[in-house]
N, C-alpha and C positions, 0 to 999 in steps of 0.2 A: 452542481458538479464540482468535485474537488480534484484538482490537478496537482500531482506531486512528482518531483524528480528524485529518484533514489539511486545515487551514483554507485552504491555498493551492491546493487542488484545486477548480477552478471550471468546467472545460469538458471537452469530449470529448477534446481533445488531452492534457489533464492525466490523464484516465482511462487513455489509451493508455500514457503514460509511467509511471504508477504500476503498471499491469499488467505492463509489461516489467520494471520494477525488482523486483517481487515474483517474477516467473518466473526472473530471473537468480539470485536467492537459492535458490529451490526450484521447479524446473520442474513438479513434481507438486502444488504448492500449489493449494488451492481458494480462489478469490477472489470476494468479493461486494462491489460498490461501490454506495453510495447517494450519488450526486452532490449532490442538494439539501441533505443533512445533512452532507456532507463526511466520511462514515464509510466505513471499509474494514474488512471482516472477512476474516481469512486463516485457513484451516485448514491447518496444517503441523506437522510434528514439529520443525522448526527453531525456535530461540529467537526471541522477539519482538525482541530487540536486533539480530539480524541484519537483520530487515526494517526496523526503525527507522533503522539506519545507512544502508542502501541507499536508502531513501526520502529521507532528509535529503541524501544525496549528489546526488540528482536534483533537489533544490530543493523537496521536500515534507516538511519536518520535522513529525513528529507533535506535536500540542499536548498 
């Protein structure tokens, strides 16, 4: 399980963009988003760095 905090994720549009970025890295990844706490949980066999890079590229760098 990969746990990330994305301080710049603040709205529904952000959630959609974050979801799409995660799915581009691993279409089979299980994703849980807690918008009020800016937390994202990703269950995937892919390394966390792959997701961190993809999210940063979309404008949501993990803290």
